Every structure is written in structure tokens, then in C-alpha cells.
C-alpha positions in Angstrom: -32.8 11.5 42.7 -29.1 11.0 43.0 -27.5 13.2 45.3 -24.4 15.0 43.3 -20.5 13.8 45.3 -19.5 16.4 47.3 -15.7 18.2 47.6 -14.8 15.4 50.4 -16.3 12.6 48.6 -14.2 13.4 45.4 -11.6 14.5 47.7 -11.2 10.6 48.9 -11.5 9.3 45.9 -8.9 11.0 44.7 -6.9 9.9 47.7 -7.9 6.1 47.1 -6.8 5.7 43.3 -3.3 7.8 44.6 -3.0 5.5 46.7 -3.8 2.6 44.9 -1.3 3.8 42.0 1.4 3.7 44.5 0.4 0.0 44.9 0.6 -0.6 41.3 4.1 1.0 40.9 5.6 -0.2 43.8 4.5 -4.0 42.7 6.1 -3.0 38.7 9.0 -1.7 40.7 10.0 -4.2 42.5 9.1 -6.7 39.2 11.5 -4.9 36.9 14.6 -4.2 39.8 14.0 -8.3 40.3 13.5 -8.2 44.5 10.8 -7.9 46.4 11.9 -5.7 49.3 11.8 -2.2 48.2 9.1 0.4 49.5 7.7 3.1 47.6 6.3 6.6 48.5 4.5 8.7 46.4 4.2 12.4 46.9 1.9 15.0 45.1 3.5 17.6 44.4 2.7 20.0 41.2 4.9 22.8 42.1 7.8 21.8 40.2 10.3 22.3 42.7 11.2 18.4 44.0 12.6 15.7 41.3 10.2 13.6 39.8 11.7 10.6 41.4 14.5 9.8 43.6 16.3 6.4 45.3 17.9 5.8 48.6 20.4 2.8 48.2 20.8 3.0 52.0 17.0 1.5 52.9 15.9 0.5 48.9 13.5 3.3 49.1 11.9 4.9 46.3 9.8 8.6 45.9 7.3 9.2 42.9 6.2 12.6 42.7 3.2 12.1 40.8 2.5 15.8 40.9 5.5 15.8 38.9 5.5 12.5 36.4 2.2 13.2 35.4 0.5 15.6 33.4 -2.3 17.7 35.4 -5.0 16.1 33.5 -4.3 12.3 34.2 -6.2 10.6 36.7 -4.5 7.6 39.0 -6.9 5.0 37.8 -6.2 5.6 34.2 -2.9 4.7 34.9 -2.1 0.4 35.0 2.0 0.0 34.7 1.2 -3.3 35.2 -0.5 -4.3 31.3 1.4 -3.7 28.8 -0.8 -1.2 27.2 -1.3 0.4 29.8 2.8 0.9 29.8 2.5 1.9 26.6 -0.7 4.3 27.3 2.1 6.1 30.0 5.0 5.5 29.3 6.7 8.8 30.7 5.9 7.1 34.9 6.9 4.2 33.8 10.1 5.5 32.3 10.9 7.2 36.4 9.5 3.3 37.0 12.6 1.7 34.9 15.2 4.3 35.9 14.8 4.1 39.3 14.2 0.0 39.5 17.3 0.3 37.7 18.1 2.4 41.4 17.2 -0.7 42.9 19.0 -3.7 41.1 22.0 -2.0 40.3 23.3 1.3 43.3 24.6 -0.8 46.0 26.4 1.2 47.6 27.7 1.3 52.0 29.5 4.7 52.9 32.4 6.3 51.2 35.7 6.2 52.5 36.4 8.4 54.8 37.0 11.8 53.8 35.4 11.6 50.7 34.5 15.0 49.4 30.8 16.7 48.5 32.0 16.9 44.6 33.5 13.9 44.8 30.3 11.8 46.1 27.7 14.3 44.4 30.2 13.4 40.6 30.0 9.1 41.5 25.9 10.2 42.0 25.5 11.3 38.9 27.6 8.9 36.6 25.5 6.4 38.1 22.5 7.7 36.5 23.8 6.2 33.5 25.1 3.4 34.2 22.4 2.2 35.8 20.6 2.7 32.4 22.9 0.5 31.1 22.9 -2.1 33.6 19.1 -2.6 33.0 19.5 -2.7 29.3 21.6 -5.9 29.7 18.6 -6.9 31.5 15.5 -5.7 30.4 15.8 -4.2 26.5 12.3 -3.5 26.0 12.6 -0.8 29.1 14.4 1.1 26.8 11.4 3.0 25.1 10.8 4.2 28.1 13.7 5.4 30.3 13.6 7.7 26.6 9.9 8.4 27.4 11.5 10.1 31.1 14.3 12.0 29.7 11.9 15.0 29.3 12.7 15.6 32.6 16.2 15.6 32.4 17.0 19.1 33.8 21.0 20.9 34.3 21.9 22.7 37.6 21.1 26.7 36.3 23.5 28.5 35.0 26.3 30.9 36.6 27.4 33.5 33.8 30.5 35.1 37.1 31.3 30.9 37.8 33.4 29.3 35.1 34.2 26.1 37.4 30.5 26.4 38.1 29.4 26.3 34.7 31.8 24.1 33.9 31.0 21.6 36.4 27.7 22.3 34.7 28.9 21.2 31.2 29.9 18.3 32.0 26.6 16.9 33.9 24.9 17.6 30.8 27.6 15.6 29.4 26.7 12.6 31.5 23.4 13.1 31.5 23.2 13.1 27.2 26.2 12.1 26.3 27.2 9.2 28.3 23.1 8.1 27.9 24.5 7.3 24.4 27.4 5.3 25.1 24.7 3.4 27.2 22.8 2.7 24.7 19.5 4.6 26.0 20.2 7.3 23.5 22.2 8.0 20.2 24.7 9.7 18.7 22.6 11.5 15.9 20.4 12.5 18.9 23.0 13.7 21.4 24.9 15.6 18.7 23.5 19.5 19.3 24.1 19.1 23.0 27.6 17.9 22.5 29.0 20.6 20.5 27.8 22.9 22.8 29.6 21.2 25.8 32.4 21.5 24.2 32.3 24.7 23.4 32.8 24.7 27.5 34.8 22.6 28.8 37.2 22.3 25.3 37.4 19.3 23.4 40.3 17.2 24.7 38.9 17.8 28.1 35.5 16.9 27.2 37.4 13.6 26.0 38.7 13.4 29.4 35.3 13.0 30.6 34.4 10.5 28.3 37.0 8.1 29.1 36.2 8.3 32.6 32.5 7.7 31.9 32.6 5.2 29.5 34.7 2.9 32.2 32.0 4.1 35.0 29.9 2.3 33.0 32.0 -0.5 32.3 32.1 -1.0 36.4 30.0 -3.8 38.2 27.5 -3.2 40.4 28.6 -3.1 44.0 32.5 -1.4 43.0 32.2 1.8 45.1 35.3 2.3 45.7 35.3 2.1 41.4 33.1 4.4 41.2 34.7 6.8 43.6 37.8 6.3 42.1 36.5 7.1 38.8 34.7 10.3 40.4 37.9 12.0 41.4 39.5 12.3 38.6 35.8 13.7 37.5 36.2 16.6 39.5 40.0 17.0 39.1 39.0 17.0 34.9 36.1 19.9 35.6 38.5 21.6 37.8 37.0 22.4 41.2 38.0 21.2 44.2 37.2 17.6 45.6 35.0 19.3 48.7 33.2 21.8 46.7 29.7 22.7 47.2 28.8 21.3 43.7 25.1 21.0 43.3 24.0 17.5 42.8 22.4 16.0 39.9 20.9 12.8 39.6 18.5 10.2 42.6 20.4 8.1 43.8 21.2 10.6 46.6 18.8 9.1 48.6 16.8 12.5 48.1 15.3 14.7 45.6 18.4 16.8 43.3 16.9 20.5 42.4 18.0 21.5 39.0 17.8 24.6 37.6 15.1 26.2 35.5 13.7 23.9 32.3 13.4 27.3 30.6 16.7 27.4 28.0 16.8 31.6 28.2 19.8 32.4 26.7 22.0 30.0 27.5 22.7 28.2 24.6 23.5 24.8 26.0 20.2 24.6 29.0 18.7 25.2 24.9 20.4 21.9 23.3 19.9 20.1 27.1 16.0 20.7 26.3 15.8 20.3 23.2 17.4 16.9 23.0 15.4 15.7 26.1 12.2 17.2 24.8 12.3 15.5 21.1 13.4 11.7 22.8 11.1 12.0 24.8 8.2 13.2 22.5 10.1 10.5 19.4 9.2 7.7 22.7 5.9 8.7 23.7 4.2 8.0 19.6 6.3 4.7 19.6 4.7 3.7 22.4 1.3 4.9 20.7 1.0 7.5 23.8 1.2 10.2 21.1 -0.6 10.8 17.7 2.3 10.0 14.9 2.8 14.0 13.6 4.4 12.4 9.9 1.5 9.6 9.8 -1.3 12.2 10.7 -0.1 14.3 7.5 0.9 11.3 5.2 -2.9 10.1 6.3 -4.1 14.3 5.6 -2.5 14.4 2.6 -3.9 11.0 1.1 -7.6 11.9 1.8 -7.0 15.2 0.3 -6.1 13.5 -2.5 -8.5 11.3 -2.4 -11.0 14.2 -2.4 -9.2 15.6 -5.0 -9.7 12.6 -7.9 -13.4 12.2 -6.5 -13.7 15.9 -7.7 -11.5 15.8 -10.9 -14.2 12.2 -12.0 -17.0 14.2 -11.4 -15.6 17.3 -13.3 -15.3 14.9 -16.1 -18.8 12.4 -16.1 -20.4 16.4 -16.0 -17.7 17.8 -19.3 -18.6 14.5 -20.2 -23.0 14.9 -20.0 -22.4 18.4 -21.1 -20.9 17.8 -24.1 -23.3 15.7 -24.7 -26.0 17.6 -24.6 -24.7 20.0 -27.0 -23.9 17.7 -29.6 -27.6 15.4 -29.4 -29.9 18.2 -27.5 -32.3 16.7 -25.8 -32.8 13.2 -25.5 -34.9 11.2 -28.5 -38.3 10.0 -27.8 -38.1 5.9 -26.6 -38.0 3.4 -29.3 -40.4 1.1 -27.1 -43.6 0.2 -28.4 -46.3 0.2 -25.8 -48.0 -3.5 -25.2 -51.5 -4.3 -27.4 -53.9 -3.8 -25.7 -55.9 -6.5 -24.3 -59.8 -6.7 -25.9 -61.1 -8.2 -22.7 -60.3 -5.2 -20.3 -58.5 -2.5 -23.4 -55.7 -1.9 -21.4 
């Protein structure tokens, strides 16, 4: 008789599977980053508080939170980022791996200038998000679909209705995370149009145009141009209207620690609702593109075609029945057969 697995056995098997997934992700991140020294740590916290992934430029250390990166019903053994089919089956975690690999490839930071304010450094962390994805697409354009799939993890800082500067910072954060990604080639202008309207309401068209010039400058910076990014970030903070050393929320995974974005629920905040809708739509479309999710339009077309075939079959059967009924009324019972029976044999009588 087979002994059922114990709780301890199941726990050990899950730990083994998680460790194996960590090794596979570490291998693909090094491949995507064109490095061999990137370290990976996986945590499994599904409480919703830590970010799904982050990167420490000083140590080349990536952390991925499997509890946030994977759906609850996905077993680690099912995820294989080392094969093309495996990447397509799980594009969201592959997108997180690609994003962190982009940091490992392009975020080359040392020390910030003396006296660099907290808000300026956090603006630099923010602007680095679209910059490194744009750089990654320049060398690995096929990663775009995976970066788009991971867009569902884009969140904004919590709203602060009584703090105008905090909300301007928040709108600027949405601009960097979504609008700048359109200029980087990850998203499209059409996709981000709804959130652009809300950002413009919060910042004003003039300041939004100023910020766009700044994020486009950031996108054009070479890897390692930390001073150039610092200068752009100082101007960013000034346009927002914050003090350079203000304790503004940090959003971006190159801070070396998980950021603490606000809740993903939209509530009554139009900016949060618009940003969440854009991120969810982009992610869903990317997952459909890889085959990880069914295409509702194709399903609808298939259902309509099946219904049409069924209706046609029923109509043809109804037409045949009508013809049979008409023949019965006109000709009555079938006529006796005109076939003659063969003559009997004189020998056998048959």
C-alpha cells in the first residue's frame, strides 16, 4: 500500500521546487543581462506588502518575490524560464526577470554627489525604470512582450488628498512609469492616453510637457552616466515643486530595497483607476499574445462560427424534413416495388 505524503514531505518538496526555480531564474537573468555574476534571492511573501522584485546596484543582487510574482495556484515546478515555451506560458515572472536583468545590464551606479537630496535620488530611481527598459529593447527587442506582461505590477504611491505636493509627486510618478515607457517603446501612446489625461489634470499641461522633456533626456542617457541622471532628477524635483531633500515616496526597484507603493485598488481616485486600468490591459494583452491567456475575441469568433454551423445544420435538416413531408402529402404511401422476383428453380423450388 502506498503511504500518502506527510505535511513535512509536501513542505520539503515545495522548498525543493522553489529553490530549483530560483536557480533557473538566476540563470536566465544572467543570460538576459549578458553577465555571469548577478546573484538572485527568492522570497515567498504573498501578503501583498513587498514589491515583486528589486535590484541592488552595489552588489548586483536581484530579489524576486515569488509570492507576488506567481499566481497562487502556480507550482514552481511548472515555471521554466529557460525554454521559449516556458517563458511564453509564464510571461509575467519572465517580465520581472527581464526588468531586473535590464537593471543588471544598465544600472551602473556608484555614489551620489555629496549633499544629494532624498527626493532627487528617488527621482533618479524612478526615471531609471523606463530608461533601462528602453536600453534592454535596443539589444533584446523580443523581451518587449514580457516587459509588457509584468506591467500589472505597476503601482503608484498612496494618494494624499490634503498634500498637494505629494499628489503632484504621485502624478509625476505615474508619468515616469507609464508615459515614459511609451516613449521607451514598451507601451504605446494609445494605451497610455487615458492616464495621460489624468496626469495632465494633476500637473497641468505645461509642467507635464516639462517633465516629458526631462524623461526623454533620461531615456537618452548612456549607461553609467549617473551624473547626467542626477542633473535631470534635480530638475524633475523642481518642476514637481518638492524640496530636494523631501521624504517623497520611492517607487522603483533600483533602490536596493523593495519600494512601498500604495494600494492597487482604485477607490475614488481617478488617477489610480486610470493607471491600474492601463497596466492591467497592457498585461492582459501581452499574456494573450504569448498564449498564456485565451484570446476572448478568438473565443467569441469560434463560438459564433460554431453557432452558425449548428444553425445551418438545423436549417438543412428542417428543409429535408419539409421535403419529406411534402412528398408524403403528394404521393401518399410509397408505390409497390416494380422489381420482379426471380423465377423459382425447378429443382429446389426456390
